[in-house]
N, CA, C and O of each residue as an XYZ file, in Angstrom:
268
protein
N       8.404    -18.709     28.543
C       7.709    -17.728     27.731
C       7.731    -18.152     26.271
O       8.749    -18.612     25.754
N       6.620    -17.991     25.639
C       6.505    -18.336     24.236
C       6.498    -17.048     23.413
O       5.790    -16.097     23.743
N       7.287    -17.025     22.345
C       7.374    -15.825     21.512
C       6.383    -15.908     20.359
O       6.158    -16.970     19.779
N       5.807    -14.770     20.050
C       5.009    -14.630     18.848
C       5.448    -13.329     18.194
O       6.348    -12.655     18.694
N       4.826    -12.977     17.095
C       5.239    -11.813     16.329
C       4.022    -10.976     15.955
O       2.927    -11.499     15.747
N       4.235     -9.672     15.874
C       3.208     -8.729     15.447
C       3.713     -7.994     14.217
O       4.914     -7.946     13.948
N       2.772     -7.424     13.477
C       3.139     -6.581     12.337
C       2.740     -5.149     12.671
O       1.633     -4.883     13.139
N       3.673     -4.240     12.418
C       3.444     -2.820     12.646
C       3.407     -2.115     11.298
O       4.287     -2.299     10.458
N       2.366     -1.300     11.106
C       2.269     -0.469      9.908
C       2.840      0.899     10.252
O       2.414      1.530     11.220
N       3.808      1.357      9.456
C       4.412      2.666      9.660
C       3.899      3.574      8.549
O       4.071      3.291      7.363
N       3.268      4.666      8.956
C       2.717      5.603      7.980
C       2.965      7.026      8.431
O       3.197      7.280      9.613
N       2.917      7.955      7.488
C       3.100      9.365      7.804
C       1.763      9.999      8.130
O       0.776      9.798      7.422
N       1.738     10.772      9.217
C       0.559     11.554      9.563
C       0.578     12.806      8.694
O       1.494     13.620      8.819
N      -0.403     12.980      7.821
C      -0.380     14.124      6.904
C      -0.502     15.470      7.611
O      -0.080     16.491      7.067
N      -1.065     15.488      8.800
C      -1.232     16.751      9.524
C       0.057     17.203     10.196
O       0.334     18.400     10.267
N       0.846     16.253     10.690
C       2.072     16.609     11.416
C       3.332     16.243     10.641
O       4.426     16.674     11.004
N       3.192     15.460      9.590
C       4.309     14.943      8.792
C       5.272     14.105      9.641
O       6.460     14.017      9.332
N       4.759     13.493     10.706
C       5.541     12.587     11.536
C       5.084     11.155     11.300
O       3.951     10.913     10.886
N       5.981     10.210     11.570
C       5.648      8.801     11.404
C       4.749      8.331     12.535
O       4.946      8.688     13.697
N       3.749      7.515     12.171
C       2.864      6.872     13.144
C       3.069      5.369     13.042
O       3.229      4.835     11.945
N       3.066      4.692     14.168
C       3.223      3.236     14.214
C       1.912      2.638     14.711
O       1.420      2.992     15.782
N       1.353      1.723     13.914
C       0.059      1.131     14.228
C       0.182     -0.387     14.195
O       0.629     -0.956     13.199
N      -0.215     -1.042     15.287
C      -0.222     -2.504     15.312
C      -1.424     -3.020     14.527
O      -2.538     -2.521     14.690
N      -1.200     -4.015     13.679
C      -2.317     -4.616     12.944
C      -3.128     -5.493     13.890
O      -2.586     -6.117     14.803
N      -4.433     -5.526     13.654
C      -5.332     -6.318     14.487
C      -5.991     -7.412     13.661
O      -5.988     -7.380     12.430
N      -6.556     -8.383     14.376
C      -7.278     -9.467     13.719
C      -8.735     -9.042     13.507
O      -9.061     -7.867     13.678
N      -9.584     -9.948     13.151
C     -10.985     -9.646     12.852
C     -11.829     -9.224     14.035
O     -12.941     -8.728     13.856
N     -11.315     -9.415     15.257
C     -12.093     -9.026     16.444
C     -11.367     -7.951     17.258
O     -11.526     -7.868     18.476
N     -10.579     -7.143     16.578
C      -9.868     -5.991     17.156
C      -8.853     -6.345     18.233
O      -8.549     -5.521     19.095
N      -8.331     -7.557     18.192
C      -7.239     -7.959     19.069
C      -5.932     -7.802     18.286
O      -5.914     -7.971     17.067
N      -4.841     -7.479     18.985
C      -3.551     -7.397     18.307
C      -3.263     -8.751     17.663
O      -3.359     -9.794     18.310
N      -2.913     -8.716     16.395
C      -2.699     -9.926     15.607
C      -1.389    -10.579     16.029
O      -0.320    -10.027     15.769
N      -1.447    -11.737     16.673
C      -0.273    -12.510     17.061
C      -0.033    -13.591     16.017
O      -0.912    -14.402     15.723
N       1.163    -13.583     15.468
C       1.555    -14.564     14.458
C       2.556    -15.505     15.120
O       3.490    -15.052     15.781
N       2.369    -16.802     14.948
C       3.102    -17.800     15.725
C       4.570    -17.957     15.354
O       5.393    -18.235     16.227
N       4.923    -17.783     14.072
C       6.317    -17.989     13.679
C       6.872    -16.750     12.989
O       6.146    -15.972     12.370
N       8.185    -16.597     13.119
C       8.856    -15.469     12.470
C       8.757    -15.584     10.952
O       8.592    -14.580     10.259
N       8.857    -16.793     10.442
C       8.788    -17.012      9.000
C       7.440    -16.560      8.439
O       7.384    -15.906      7.398
N       6.362    -16.907      9.127
C       5.034    -16.505      8.682
C       4.873    -14.982      8.750
O       4.308    -14.374      7.840
N       5.368    -14.373      9.820
C       5.275    -12.913      9.967
C       6.064    -12.214      8.861
O       5.590    -11.231      8.291
N       7.263    -12.712      8.554
C       8.064    -12.129      7.478
C       7.357    -12.255      6.137
O       7.336    -11.308      5.351
N       6.779    -13.422      5.873
C       6.077    -13.664      4.623
C       4.908    -12.677      4.462
O       4.708    -12.120      3.382
N       4.153    -12.470      5.525
C       3.007    -11.555      5.477
C       3.481    -10.115      5.302
O       2.904     -9.368      4.511
N       4.528     -9.715      6.033
C       5.006     -8.337      5.910
C       5.560     -8.065      4.510
O       5.375     -6.968      3.983
N       6.225     -9.024      3.910
C       6.718     -8.869      2.533
C       5.545     -8.703      1.578
O       5.572     -7.836      0.704
N       4.509     -9.534      1.741
C       3.330     -9.426      0.892
C       2.678     -8.049      1.029
O       2.310     -7.430      0.030
N       2.537     -7.571      2.273
C       1.921     -6.262      2.498
C       2.774     -5.145      1.893
O       2.236     -4.224      1.279
N       4.093     -5.216      2.059
C       4.979     -4.203      1.483
C       4.937     -4.214     -0.039
O       4.975     -3.157     -0.668
N       4.859     -5.406     -0.637
C       4.804     -5.515     -2.094
C       3.498     -4.975     -2.667
O       3.462     -4.540     -3.818
N       2.428     -4.997     -1.877
C       1.109     -4.619     -2.386
C       0.605     -3.269     -1.890
O      -0.517     -2.879     -2.213
N       1.408     -2.548     -1.113
C       0.944     -1.258     -0.620
C       0.903     -0.247     -1.765
O       1.825     -0.167     -2.576
N      -0.182      0.518     -1.811
C      -0.274      1.592     -2.810
C      -0.287      2.956     -2.121
O      -0.436      3.989     -2.774
N      -0.131      2.948     -0.803
C      -0.154      4.187     -0.025
C       1.230      4.566      0.486
O       1.390      5.609      1.120
N       2.221      3.739      0.220
C       3.569      4.018      0.683
C       3.815      3.649      2.137
O       4.849      4.010      2.701
N       2.872      2.930      2.753
C       3.074      2.498      4.133
C       4.123      1.385      4.154
O       4.296      0.652      3.180
N       4.808      1.282      5.276
C       5.809      0.238      5.456
C       5.318     -0.706      6.544
O       4.730     -0.269      7.534
N       5.557     -1.996      6.361
C       5.145     -3.008      7.329
C       6.383     -3.722      7.850
O       7.187     -4.241      7.075
N       6.529     -3.742      9.173
C       7.676     -4.396      9.807
C       7.161     -5.343     10.886
O       6.036     -5.203     11.365
N       7.995     -6.306     11.261
C       7.586     -7.234     12.315
C       8.322     -6.892     13.610
O       9.386     -6.274     13.600
N       7.724     -7.311     14.721
C       8.371     -7.185     16.028
C       8.054     -8.435     16.832
O       7.028     -9.084     16.631
N       8.952     -8.753     17.740
C       8.719     -9.876     18.639
C       7.757     -9.446     19.733
O       7.818     -8.319     20.225
N       6.883    -10.341     20.102
C       5.952    -10.098     21.206
C       6.125    -11.236     22.197
O       6.386    -12.374     21.808
N       5.982    -10.936     23.440
C       6.137    -11.933     24.488
C       4.777    -12.302     25.053
O       4.071    -11.440     25.576
N       4.408    -13.542     24.959
C       3.153    -14.027     25.539
C       3.459    -14.601     26.909
O       4.195    -15.582     27.016
N       2.917    -14.017     27.941
C       3.201    -14.451     29.312
C       2.069    -15.301     29.869
O       1.518    -14.995     30.927
N       1.732    -16.343     29.174
C       0.675    -17.251     29.661
C       1.324    -18.367     30.451
O       2.328    -18.939     30.029
N       0.750    -18.670     31.588
C       1.303    -19.737     32.443
C       0.656    -21.057     32.141
O       0.994    -22.066     32.760
């Protein structure tokens, strides 16, 4: 199994005041798979540094089950 990484945006739902977790997608609405942990961390840091809405971006491991 080959590991990749995804970025999750954590934001508050203004109607319920609960946290929502949203996976970021690529340009064709597929879940964005990032090949290395270092690249995923770099992108999440950039997104966190530039957010003006107070959203938080975290990474998670994803398992690609391609044979």
